[in-house]
N, C-alpha and C positions, 0 to 999 in steps of 0.2 A: 196656614201652611204648615206642615209636619215638620217638626224638628226631633231628632234623637241625642240624647245624651250618649256620651262615651262611657263605654262598659269595658274597662281593661280587665284582661285576663291573662293569666301566666301559666303556661302549661308545666304540669310537673315532669320532672325526668323520670325517665321509665326505671332507673335506677337510683333510689334514695336511701339515705341514712336516717334509719328510724331509730333517734336517738333525742328523745323529748323528755322533759321535766314531768316529773308526775303530774297526771290530771284527775283531779278528785272528781271531774264530770266524766272521766272515761268511761265507756261503756261496760256493765257489770255482765261477766260470763253466765249464761243462763245455768240454772241446775239442770242437770241430766242425770239419768239412772245409769250409774257406772256400768252395771254389768250388761243390761240390754244396749245401750248406746256403744259401748266397748266391743261388743260382739258385732254390733252393725258396721263399726269403723273396720274392725279386722276383716269381715267379709268383704268390704269396699276395697281395703286396701289389698288384699288378695286378688280380688277380680281385676283391678287395674294393673298389678304386676304380672299376673296371667296373660292379659291382653298385651301388654308391651312386650312380654316374652315371646308369644306367640306370634305376634306380627312381625318381631324382629326374625324370628327362626323362618318364617315363610321367605323372607328375601334375604337369608343366608347370613344375617348378621349374628355373631356370639357374643360380643360384648356386653358386660353388664353394668357397664359405665353410662354417666349421663343420661339417667332416668328422669323422666319429666312427668310429674302429677299434677291434679286440680284439686285444690281444696276450696271447698265453701265455708264461709266462716259468716257468722251473723253479729258477732260482737267482740272481735279480737283487737286489744288495744294496740297502741304503737309497740309498747313495752313487751307485751306478750308476744307480738311478731318478731321484733328485734332478738328476744330470747331464743325462739325457735330457729331463727337463721343462725344465730352465732352459736348455739350449742350443738347443732348437727351440720355446721357447714354447708349449709344450704345457700341457693342463689334464688332471689325473688325475680324471676324473669317478667312477670307481668301481674299487677294488681287492678283490678277494674270493679266497679259498682256493678251490681247486676240490676238493670233497669226494671223498676217497679217494685223493688223489694229493698229491705234495708241489709240486704247481705252483700258480701265481697268476694270474688272470685280472685283467688291467688293461685297464680300457676309457679310451681317450685321445681327447682332441679337438684336432684339429689347427686352428688359427686360419684357415687359407685352404690352397690349393693349392699356393703357394709354399712354405709350412711342410712340407707333406708331400714335396714334391719334395727339398727339402734333405735331409729325413730318407732318402729313396730315394738320395740320391746319397752319402750317408755309407754307406749299406749297399753300394753299388757299390764304393767305394774299399775297404771292408771284404773284400769278394769277391776282389777283384783283389790283395789286401795291399799296398794301396799305402800307403807310410808318410808322405806329404805330410800336413801338419796343415791342416785345413779347419774346420768347425764343431766338429769333436771332434779331440783328439789321436790318434794311432795307439793308445796304449793305452786311451783312452777309447771308442774304436771298437771295439776287441778285446773288452773287457769287455762293453759293451753287446750286441753282435750275438751273440757268444757264449751269453748269456742268454735269447735269444728263440728258442723253440721253433716257434712260428708265428703267422702273422697272418690276419685274417679280419675280414670286415664283421660287425658285431652282427646276430646272426641274428633272424629274424622271431619264431622262438620264444621267444627270450629277452626280448621286447618284451610277449609275451601275459601278462596278469594271471590269478591263479588262478581268480577267478569267470568271467573271460571265457573261459577255456580250457573250462569246461563248456558253452559255448555253441558254441564252434569245434569241441568235440567231436560235438556234436548240433546240425547247421546248422538242424533244423527249430524248434529254440527262439530262434532269432535273428529279431527282431520285424520284420515288415514295415513300411518307412517309414522314419521317423527316431526314433532313440532316444537316450540320453544316456550318455556315457563319459566316465571320468576320463583326463586324459592328463599324462604326466609328461614334459618335455622337459629332455634335457641344456642345462647353461648354466654357462658358464666364469667367472661374475662379472662380465663386461664388460657394463654395461647399454647400450652403444651397440650391441649385437648382437640386443636384444630386438625391436626393431622389425623388422628383418630375418627373425628367427626366427616372430614372428605373421605376417609377410606369406609366409614359406614354407609356414606350416600353412594359412593361407586359400587359397593356390594349389593346396595338395594335396587340399583339400576340394571345391574347383571351386564351381558355380554353381548347382548344383542342391538347394539349400535345407541343405544341411550347413554348420555353422558353428561357429565358436568362441563360446562362451557369456560375454562378458564378457572383461577383460584376463587376462593370464597374471599369475599369482602368484609373486612372486620370493622363492625363498630360496638361500642360497650356491651349491648345485651343481645345481639344478633349477629349472625354470620349471613350475609346477602350473597346470593349466587344465582345463576341462570344455569340451566339444564335443557338439553335436546332429550325429549321422551317420546316414548309413544302411549297408547292408553293403558297397557298392563303396567308400565313403570310409574305412570302417572298415580294410578291407583296404590302402588307400593309406598309412594312418597306420602300419599295422604295418608296412610296407615302408621307411618313412622312416628314413633313419638318425640324424637328431637327435630321434628318440623313444626314450625310455627305456622306457616301459611305457604300455599302453594298459588301462584295468581297468574293469569296470562298477561302478559306485557301490554303497556297502555296502547300500542298499536302492534300489528303483525311485524315479527321480526324474523329475517332469514338469516342465516349463517353464510349467504354468498356475499361476494364483494359488491358493492353499491356501483352497479352498472352504468349509470349515467357518468361517473367519474373516468370509466375505464378509457384506454387510448383507442379502441377501435370502436367507439361508439359512434354509430353513422346517423345522424338525424336527417330528417326530410324537411326542406326548407319550402314553406310556402308564402312568398314575398307578394302581396297584392297592393304595397303600398303606391300611392301617387302624389302628386305635388300638394296636393288639398288634405293629405293625411295627417294626425296629430303631431306636433313638433315639441321636442322639449330639449333643453340644454343641460349637459352634464358638464358641471365645472368640479373638475377632479384631476387624477395624475394622468390623464389622457386615455384614448381609447384604442386598443389594437384592433385595427379593421382588417386584419388578416384572419381573422375568425370568421368562419364561411357564415355565422349567423349575424354578423355586424358588416360584412363587406358592401353590403348595397343599401343600408339605410342610414348612414352618416352623411348628411347633407352639407356640413361645414364644418371645419376643423381652424383653430387656430391657437398659437403656443402664447401664452402669457407670461410663463417661466421658461426663460430662454436657456437656462441650465443645460439642458439636454439637446437643444437644436433639433427638436423632433417633436410631433405632435403624438406620437405613438406612446402606447403606455407601456414602460419597463418595469412598473411596480404590481401592477394587477388589480390594484383597488379600484381605478378609473373603469376598468372593462368591466369587473363585477358589477359595479354600480349601473354601467350604461346598460347590461344585459337585461336587468330588470326593468329599467326604465322603458326598454324597447318591447318586451315580451309579457310582463307583469311578473308571471312566474314560469316556471319549467315542470310544474308536477305533472299536468295533464301530457304532456310530452314524452314522461318517463315510461309510459306503456305504449303510446301510439307511435312514438318516434317524429311526430309530426309538429313543428315549430312555425308559429304564424305571427311575424312582428306586427304590432298594431300602433307604435310610435317611432316616428323618425327621429334622429338625433342630430344636436350640435356637440361638437367636441370641444370643449374649452379647457385647455391645458393649464392649470393654475398651480401645478406641483410637480416636483420631479422624485424620483426614488433615491432614497440615500440610507443604506443599510437595511434595505426591504421595509423601509417605511416611507409613506408619502409625505413630501416636506415642501413647505414654500420656500421660494429664494430669498437669500439672505439680505438682498438690495432692497427689497419692497416691503411693505406693510401687506398682511393679507387683506386689509380693508379696499387697499388700493387696489389690488391685482384682480380682487372679487368683483369691485365697482366696473373696473374696466372691462372685463369679461361680460358682464350683464348688459352694460350698454352697447357692446360691440354687437352681441348678437341679437338684441333688441332694435337695435338702428338698422342692420346690414340683411338680417332674415326674419325680421317682427317675430321674433321668439319670445313668447311672453310667460312660460312656465321654465323653471328653474331647478335643478337638484344640486343641493350642496350640503354633501356628505363629509363635513370636516367641524373641527373645533379646536377650541384651545384648552386644553386639560388643565393648564397652570391657573384658568382665570375660573374659578367655582363659584356660581352665584349663591350668595349668602344673605340675600335682600337687600334692601336699599337701591343704590343707584344703579341704572342700566350700563351694560358695557358698550364702548365705543362701536366694535365691530357690529352687535347687534342693532345699534340705533342706525349704523350705515345702510343695513340692510332694510330697515325700517322707512327710512329717508327715500331710498330707491324704489321700494314698492310702492309706496305713495305717488312719487313722481311720475313713475313710467307706467303705473298701473299695471303691475305684474304680479305672479304668484311666485315664492320661492319656497321650497320645501327644505326644511332644515333637520338634521339628526339631532336626536337628544344628547347624544354624546356616551361613551363607553367608561366603566371602570375596568381598567386592563387586569387587574388582580384584585376580585372581591374577596372580602374577608371568607374563609371557609372555617367555619366554626364546627365544633364537635357536635355529635347527634346520635341518637340512640335508635332511631328507626327511619324509614324513608319519608314517613308523614313529617316527623320533626325536622327532618333536612329541607323538604319543599317550605315548609313554614318559616324556617330561618332563612332561607335565602329570599323569601318574599318580605319578611320583615325589616331585614337589614336594609332593603331599598330607602328606607326612611332615615338612614345614617347620613349625617353631613358629606360624606365622601361619595354619595350617590346623587348629589344636588346637579342642577343642571349646569353646562360650562358654555362660555361663549363661542358662537352667537346663538346656541338655541333657545334664549330668552327673547329673541326679537318677536315683539309684539305682532307685528303685521306678516310674520312668515308663519308657515304652518309647521309646527314641530312635531316629530315623530319618534315615538317610544318603541322598544322591541318587545315581542312577545315569541313564544316558542311555536314552531309548526310541527316539529317531530319530538318524540319523546322516549323513544326506546334506543340506547347506544348499541354501536356494533358489538355483535358476539364474535370475539375472536379465540377460537379453540387453543388452549395452553397457553393464555395471557390472563392477567390480573383483571377480575371483573369490574366493570363500570356502572355507576348509579346516574342515572340522569337527574338533573335538579330542576325540571321544570315539565309538568304535563302540558299536553296542547293547549295554547290559547292563554298559557300562564306568563306571567312576566318574565324576561328573561334576568338573569342574575346579575348581569352586567350592564343592565339598562340604567339610565338616569331618569329621574322624576322631579316634577314641580314642587313648588310652586314657582309661577315666573313672577315679572315684575309687579310691585303692587297686588301682589298674591293673585296673579290671574291663572286661569286653568293653562297649563304646561305640564307635558306634551298635551296637545290636543287629540292627537290620534296615536295609535299603536298599530304594529304591522309585522310581520314574520322577520326575525333576523337571526335566527339559530338559538342553540341550546349549548350549554356546557354539560359535563359529566364530572363525577368525582371517581377517582381511581387511586389505587394505592400501590406505592414502589415497594412497601415492605409491612408487615403485619402493624396495623394500628398507625401507619405514616399514610395520611390521606393528600391529595393533590388534586388540582383541576385538570381536567383533560378537556382542552379548548378545540381541539380538531378531530374529534369523532366525526366520521365521513357520515354516519347515519343523522347526526344532529344539526350538521352545518345547512345553511340556507344556500340552494343550489344556484349558480349563476354561470358566467362565462370566464374562460381562461384567456390570458395573454400571452399564448405560446402555441407554437404548431405541434406540439408533442400530444396535445387531447384540447378536446372543445370546451369542457365544463370543469368547474370547479366550484368547491363550497366554502364559505365564509362566515363568521359570525361576527355580529355587531349592528347597532342603530343605523350604521351606514348602508346597510342593504335592507333596512325596513323603510327607510325614508324614499328609494326609488319605487317601491311598491304605490306609494300615495302618488308620486309625481307622474307615473304611469297612468293613474286615473284622472288626476287634475288635468292632464294633457289631452285626454279623450273627453272630458266634460268640457273643455274650451272649445274643442272642434265640432261637438254635437251642438252645444249653443250657439256657436256661429253659423252652423247651417241652419237652425231653427228661425233665428232672429235676423238673419242675411245681414249681420254686421257683427263686428267683435264684442264679446261680452266682456262686462268690465270684471276686473279681479274680485271685487265683493260678490259677485253673481257665482263666480266660479268656485270662491272659497265656500260660500253659502251652501251649494248643493254638494260639494266635496264633504263637509261636515253635516249635512242633512243626510247623507247615505251610512253615516257611521253608527255602528250597531256593537254592544256588547253581549255574548251570549249569558245565558241564566249562570252558568258555570264561571265566568269570568266575572261575573257582579259578585256571585258569592264569595268566591276565592279572594279577592280585592277588598270587599268589606269585612271579611273574618280577619284582616290583618290587625297588627298591633304596632303602634308606634309608640315606643318606650320613652321618646324624647319629648312628648307633648306635655306641657305643664298647663294648660289651661282648663277651666272648668268642664267646657264640652269639647268633644272631639268626635262628632257624627261620623258614623261609617260610610254616609256618602262622600264627605269630605275627603277620607282616604283614599276612596275609590277613584275621585276624581283626579287625585295628584298621581296616582299609578298609572291609569289607563286611559284618562281623560274621557273621550266620548266613545272610545272603543275603536274598531277596525273600519275602515271605509270599503266601500265596493265600487263595481261600475253600474249597478242599478238603476242609477238615475240618470243615466245618458237620455232615456226616454220614457215617458209614462207608458202603463200597458194597463190591461182590463184589473189588474189586481193591485195596482201602484201606480198612483197619479200624484204628479208634483204640481203645485203652484206656485208662482215667485212673484216678486214685484221688487222693482227698483225705485228710490226716491231720494231727495233730500230732505233733511228734518233740520228746522230752526230749533235750538236748544231750549228755547221757552215755549216750545209747544207740544203737540204729541201726533200721530197718526193712527187711525183706526182701521182695520181691515174686518169685514164681515164674512166669515167663512161658512159655507153650508157643511152640514154634517148630516148625510143622507140616512134615513131611519134604517133603510135596508144595510147599511154598512153596519150601525150600532147593532142590530138584531143577527148578523150573520153568525152562525155557529163555527166560527174560526178565531186563531189568534188576530188582533188587530191592533193597529197602531197609528197614530197622528204624530208626525214629528215636525217641529220647528224650529228652524235654524235662524240667525242673524248675522251679518257679517259686515262690518265698517272699517274706515280705515283713518283714525284721528290723526291729526298732526302730533308729532312726540318732541318731546324737549328733555335732552339728556342733562340739562342743567337743574330739573325740577325734580322734586321728591316724588311726586305723583306720575311724571313722565308722560303720560296720556295727557292730551290737553282737554279731553272731555270722556264720557262715557254713555255709551246707548244700551238699553236693556228693553225687555219687553214682558209683560203680563198677559195671561190668556184669561177670558170670563165665559161664562155660561151665558150670562146677559148682563148689560149695564145700565145702571139707573142714570138718566140723563142729569138729574139734579147733582148727584156725585160727581159726574163728569164736569159740568160746568164750573164746580167749586175747585176742582183739580187744575183745570184750565185757567182759572183766574190766578191761581198760586203761580202757576207756570209763568204767565204773561208778566207778573208782576216781579219774578225772580226771587220770590220769597218762598219757593220750595225746597224741600229737603228730598232726601233718597227716601227716607222714611214714609213720604206722602202716600206713596203707591200701595203701601201696607194699609193704610186708613181706608182703603176701599173696601167695600162689603167682602167681607171673607166667603160668605156664603154663594157668592156670584163667581168666585174664582174656580176655574178649571183645574184639575188634579194633572197638571204637567210638571214632570220632575226632570233635573232639580228645579229649586225654586228660584226665581229670578235673581235674590239677592246672593245667592251662590256664584252666579256667573257673571255680574253687573259689571265687573272691572277686565273682562275678556274681550278681544276684539272679534272672537268667534264664539256663537252659544247656539246649545242645542237643549231643546226641553222635549220631553215625549210623554205622550198619554199612551198607555198599552194596557190592553185588556185581554182575557182570555176567553174560549168560545162562548160563557155565559156571560160575560160582562158588557159593559156599554150603556145601562141604564142611567148612570149618572150624568149623561149628557142628553138625555131625553126630557127637556124642560119645555120645548115649545109644541103646543097643540098641533100645529101645523107641520112645519119642517124645523127642525132644530138648528143653532147656528152656534158658533163660538167667535168671540170677539178677540182680535190681537191688538194690542195697545202697545206702540213703538213709542218710546220716550227717552229722555237722556238729562244730562247735567253736566256743565263745564266743571272743570277740577280747577282752574286759576284763569286769571285775565291773561288775554293774550292778542297779538295784534290782530291776527285773522279771526277773531271772535265772531263776528258778523256773518262768516262766511257759512252757510247749512251744512251739515254733516249728511256725506252720501252713505248710504247702505243698502242692502240686499236683503231680502226675506224670502225664503222658501218653506213651504208647507207640503209634507208629502203623506198621503192617506195609503196605507196598505194593509192587506188581510191576507191569509193563507189557507185558501179555499178553492176549489174549481168551480162554484157557484158563481154566475156572472151576475152580478147585480147592478151593472150598467153604471158602475161607479163614475167613469170618466165623464158620461153624458150628464149625470146629474150634477156632478161640480160644475162643468162647463155652462151649464144651462142656467145656473143659480147664482153665480159669482159676477161680479162688474168686471169685464172684460175691457181691457185696455186697448187701444186700437192697434197697436204693434203686436199686441199679442194674439190679436182675433185673428189676423191673417195666418199666423203660425198654427193654432189650434186647429183651424179649418184644414189645414194641410195634414196635421195629424190624425184627425179622424179620418180622413180618406186611407190611412194606412192600412 
C-alpha cells in the first residue's frame, strides 16, 4: 500500500528583500568581452526601449514613466541584484528560473526614463572599461554587467493568459464586439503612480466603448483590474509594457445584472410530484410557502419554536435551504426559466428570526427541539431524510470528546434508522491575509482552512450523520462600472474560504462530502485596504426568497451546501424503495450516496497541493490533507438506477465482529480493455453504537480490503485469530500485498469512519493490473471489524451496507450490466428487482 511522506514547501513572496550575508559559494560572474557584449546589451536595450515607445505611441500614450524590461541573468548573486535595485531605484516585479537552464528571468520596472538612462550610462562605462566611480563603483559595474546575458522588452506572448491563448490560437472564437478580460498591471508599490497607470490604460483602450470596469485593485506587486474590450483594444493591451498579463475570466462574465435575482423574473413551474415522490424534512427557520415555487410541495408544517407563532420563515435562511432541497439547484432554469421540483418538503420550524439571524428559542436546548422535530416527522409522515443546516459556533471541535448535540443526532439516527444531513459550519470572518498575486490569494485561502478557527463545530462531528462542506460554483465576481474591482477567492470546485474542515471524532473523515455553497470576493475600500465582499451576486449560491418582492435570492455558506446532498439522499431513498418494494435501510441510502461522490482531477490536485503549516508529525501525506478538505468529493444523482455505462451492486448484512465476510465480484475483461476512463467505486456504511463517555466514542469499527485473489491458507489463519479475539487491526496488513488491488485511499486511512469509499480508477489504456485470471477476473472484498471497548450489546452483530459501482466513459456497449448480473451471486430479493431492471 503506497504511502507518501509530507513534502513541506514555502512559497516565496513576489517581493523580497535581497539582503543576505556574503556567500563564498555564490555564483561567480562569467567573464565577458566588454566591447562585444557591451555593444550587444546597448543594442538590446535600445531595441527594447524602441519597442516600448512605439507601442505606447500607437495607443496614444506619451508618458516615459513606469518602464518595464526583462533581464536574463546566468550568475547574479543576491548581493549584485540588491545593488542594482538600490542604486537605480528599480523595482523587481518578478524573478523566475528559466526551465531547463541555469538562468534567471528578472522583470524590472524603471521609475522613469532618467533611471533607465542612468542604467545605460553605467553599461557604457563598463563597455569602455572606464574606472571612474559614478552610480556604481568599478567592481559593482563589472559584477553587474558580467551577469547580464541579454535585455529585451517583455514580450507580447508573456502577457497572454492560458485561457486567452486558446482564443488567440483560434481567432474565430474571439467574440464580436465587447467582452470582459482580467488585466494584471505591474506595480511598484508607489500609490502616486496608480492614477497615471489608470490613465495609460484608458488611453490604450481609446474612446470606442472599451473601458476599465471600476478602479484597479491594489496588491503589493500588481494592480488587478477588469476591462471591457474589443479585439483591437485587446491587442493594444497585449502590446503595452506595463501590462503583466491579460486573461479571460474563470468563466463567462457579463456586465448586466444577474437576471435570476430580478424582481420581474417569471419562472415556469412544472410540478409533477405525487404522494409517492421523495420526501425530506427541513429543520430550520421555517419555510415561506407564499413563494410560488414552494406553494404546492410543502406537505407538512409544524412549529417547534413558538417565538413567532407561525411556521412561515421570517428570516429567509430556511426558505433558502428548502429551495435547494426541493429543486437540487436552479442553474438549468436560469436559461430555460423552467423549474421542476423533485422532492416534497416537511417544514420543521426550530428557529426564529432575531436581528436577521436564525436563532433557537431561549427556553429549550437545541438538542431537545431538534429531537422533537425529527421524531414528529418520522412518526407522523414516515419522513426518513432530514436537513439540519445549523451549528453552535462556540463549540469548536479540538479533538477528544464528542459533543452532546452530535451524540444526540447519532443516537436518533441509529434508533429511528434515518439519514441526517448536517452542514460543516462557517467561519463568518475568515482571516484576510496580505497577498501579492491572484494565485497567492487562492493558495492562502486554501491553506488557512487548516487553522484551528476552521475546525468543525457542533453538531458537524456527528459520526452517523453525513457532514457537508462548501465548494465554489461561480468564480467570477460581478463587474460594476465605476466601482472598486473585486477578486474571487476560489475557482470553480475549490473549497470555499469560509468552510470548515475535519477531522472528526477519533480522526474520522469529516466532512464526507462537499457541494456548492457560494464564494467570497475581496474588494478595496481605498488603496491598499482590502475587505471581504460576501454578497457579490455573481458568486452566491442561488435559491428561493422568503418575500413577495422577488422569487430568488443568493446565499453563501455550508448551510446551502448541505441541502444539495439532502436532495440527492431523498431521491436515492425513494428510488431504492421502488426497486426493493420495501423501505431501504439508512446504511444503504448512505452507502449509495457516498458511492456516487467524485472529485475532479483539479479538485484533487488543488487539495493535495495544500500546506498544513501546523502539522508537526514526521509524515503528512497529501492524501490525508485532501480527505480533510473535501472528503470523498461531491455526490450526484447518477446512482438512482444502473445503466449501460454504470452498474451498481449492493449488499446488506450483519457482521459478527469476530468474523469477516467475503464478496466475489466479477470484473469483465471487456470492462478492463475498453478504451475509456473507467473506475470501480466501493463504499461501506455502518451504524455502530456510540458512547459519549468513552474516548473512542464508537463501540466498534468496520473496514474492508480488496484483493485480486485470496489464498485460502492465509484466510484461515486470519479467521482463526478473529474467532479467538487475538486479532489486531494490523493483521489485515499481513495478508499478501501482491494480492491486494489498487483501491485508494487505503483501508487504514478510513477505518475509523462510518462512511468509507475507495476507488480504482484507470485511463483508456489502463486496467491490466486486474487481469490475473485466465478465464474471467474477479476481485474479492473482505469486510471485517473490531470492537473498541467492552459494552453490554457487544454480542449483537453490526449492520452494514456495501455498494460497488462499475462505470466507464464510452459509447461502446460492452454489455456490462448483463455480464455482472450473470456472474455474481444474486440474493432472492435482489433477483426480482434486477429482472425488473433488465426489462427497462
